N, C-alpha and C positions, 0 to 999 in steps of 0.2 A: 211586768212588761217595762215599766219605767226604770226599774233597777237595772235591767239588762241594757236599756238604752243609755243610761248614765255610765255604766261600765264601758260600753263600746265607745262612747264619746271620750271618756278618760284615756283610753288606749290610743285613740286617734290624736288627741291633744299632746300626750306624752311623746308619741312618735314624731309629731311635727316639731315639737320643741327641741328634741334631741337631734334630729336631722338638721334643723336650721342652725342650732347653736354650734355644730361641729364643722361648719364650712371653713375650709382652710384658705387663707390668702396665698396668692402666688409667691410672694416673698418668703412666707413661712415654709412653703413646699421646697423652694430652692435652698433654704437654710438647712433643711433636713436631708436632702438627697445627696448623701456622701457614700453610697455603697461602693463607688469606685475606689475609695481610699482604704479598702480592707487591709492591704499589705502594709501601707504606710502606718496606719493606726496600730497594727500589731507590733511593728518595730518600735514605735514611739511610746509604747506603754511604759509608764514611769513607776518605779517601785515606791510602795508606801508601807506604812506600819499597819498591821503585822504580816505583810506578804512573806512567803517562803521561797528561797532560791536554792537551786542545786548547782554546784560547781564541778565542772569536768576539766581536769588537768592531768593527763596521763603521765607527764614527766614529774609532777609534783605530788608525791604520795601523801604529803601532809594535808592537802586540801582536796585531793581527787575524790569525786563522788560524795562530797560532803554537802549535806542539806542544812541550811540555817534559816531560822525565822528572824526577820528584822526586829531588832529590839526597840523599846520606846525611844531611845536616843538616836534612832535611825542607823544603827551600825550592826554589823555581824562580827562575831568573834571567830578568828581563824588561827589555826596553829601556824607558827612561824611568823605570821604577819600581825597578829593581835587584832584589836578592834579596827574595822574598816567601815567608813561611812558610805552607805550605798543608797539611802533614801533619796527619791527624786531623780534617780538615774535610770537609764534604759539598760536592758540586758547587755547590749554591746558596749555601753559605756562602762559598766561594772567590769566586764571582761578585760577591757583595755586598761582600766585602773589596776586590776590585779596583776596583769602582765607587767606593767611598769614596776609595781612593788616587788615582783619576783625576780626581776632582771639582775639584781645584785647577787642572787643566790643560784640562779639557773640560767643557762645559755639558751636564748630563744624559747622561753616557755610558751606553750599553747594552752590558752584558757578559753573555755566557753561557759556561759551562764544562762540558765533558763528558769523561768518562774514555775514553781511547782504548786503553789497555792495562792490564788487571787483572793485577798481578804480586805484590802484597804479601800476599795471602791465598790459601789453598789449600783444596781439598777432596781427600781421598785415597781411592783405590780399591785394594782388595786382593782377589786371588783370580783367578777365571777371566775375565779381561778382556783385550782386545786392545790394540794400540798406537795404532790409527788412529781416525778418526771413524766414526760409525755409518753414514755414507753410502757406505761401500764401502772406505775405507782400512783399513789394519791387517790383522790376521790373526785372523779369526773362528774359525778351526779350531785355535787354540793349545791345546796339551794340557799346559800347565804354568802354575803360578800366578805372577802378576805384581803389581807395585806401580805405581801411576800417581798423579801429582799434577795436578789440573786447577784453573785459576784460578777463584777465587770472585768472583762479580759482584754478589751481594746479592739475586739473584732466582732462584737455582738450586734446582730440585726434584730428587727422585730420578730422575724420567724425563728431565729435562734433562741430568743428568750421564751417565746410562746411554746416552742417545742420542748422546753424543760418543765412545763406545767401542763396539767390537765384542765382544759377549759370546761366550765360547767355547761350542761345542756341548755342553760338559760342565757349563755353568753351571746351577745349581739355582735357577731364576728365582722359585720360590715361597718360597724361604728366604733372600732377601737381607736383610742386617742393616744398620741405620744406627746407628753408635755416636757419641754426642755426647761427645767427649773433653774432659777437664778435669784440671788438676793436683789439684783438689779431688775426692776420691773420692766424696763425697756428691752432687756436682753431675753426675757421669757418668750418662748414660742410654743405653738400648739399645732398639731397636724392630725388629720383623720386618716386612718388607714383601713381600707376595705380588704381585710384578710381573706374573707370568703371569696371575693373576686380574684384575689391573687392566687389562691389555691385552685380555683376553678379554671382559670385561663392561663396560668403560668406567667402573668404579667407581674414581674418583681420590681417595677420601677419605683414603687413606694416601700420596698423592703429596706427602710432607711438604716443607716449605721448609727448606733446609739452612742451616747456619751455618758460619763459618770453622772449619777443622780437624775438621769432621765426617769420619768414616771410613765408606765403603760397603764392606761385605764381601760378595763374591759367591762362595759356596761351591760346590764341585763336587757333582754328584748322588752318591748312594751308590755306584753302579757306577763313576762317574768317580773318586771318592775312592779306591776299591779299586784302580782301574787306575793312579792316580798313585803309590800306595804300592808297587805291583808294579814300576812304572817306576823308582822310587828304589832298590828292592832290586836290580834288574838293573843299574843304573848302576855299582854297586860292582864288578861282574864284567867290565865292558867293557874295562878295561885288560888284564886277564888274557887275554880272548879275542883282543884285538888283538895282544898279545904272542905269542900262539900262532900267529896267522894270518900275521904279518909275515914270518917266515923263509920260509914256504911261498910267499908272494907274490913275494918276492925271487928264489927258486929258479925259479918259473914264468917270471918276466920274463927271467932269465938264459938259460933254455932257449929261449925264443922268440927272443932276440937271437942266440944261437948258430945256431939253425936258419935264421934269415934270412940271416946272413952266409955260411953254408955253401951 
């Protein structure tokens, strides 16, 4: 009876600590609520190493439909133009630069550039998340904590990222945290997002627009947390149990072998 009471008390204490520790200040909420900047952010995505871009220039056969990965020196190699530095630029800025470089060879060249592989910037997930996409891949029933890195595209929200992973059945969906990391301690921010409420009510006011190096933390439920701690505790005893069982298994196999031959 005392054991059950202690376990119940542990769950209550854990729930209280997690709920209290995740309260967001108003200024932190304001710093995160940028969902209205979707289009601006997408336009302002700046290329990095080793992103890949595709160039569309119907009048310029040398580079039309060419896909290039940005080299370690921040450049792409193009026929007719040679190495062109594009790192740190937006798609429109690269298109404008290529247009200027082509003008001595072509009259009014039309150039468009789009990113085909986002590799230079990441958003990180920690906690009760699976390995696959939310459409059925991965392991939604995972019972251990994981780390994942997802490419940043410039228009990623909390729901966008979570939709790309399978949350564990142990995930505490009302206590998901978004941490805005920074080397500068004063610039770090943290906000709590109730994804369960968001999905249930359609209130997307906290479906915040993420930035590179943001960290999404998906904690386990109080009971899930307790189960994980028990699992960790029992893990230390597995080698002892296996060492005890192995000789018996060998003896059983030997007995079966002898009986079969006889």
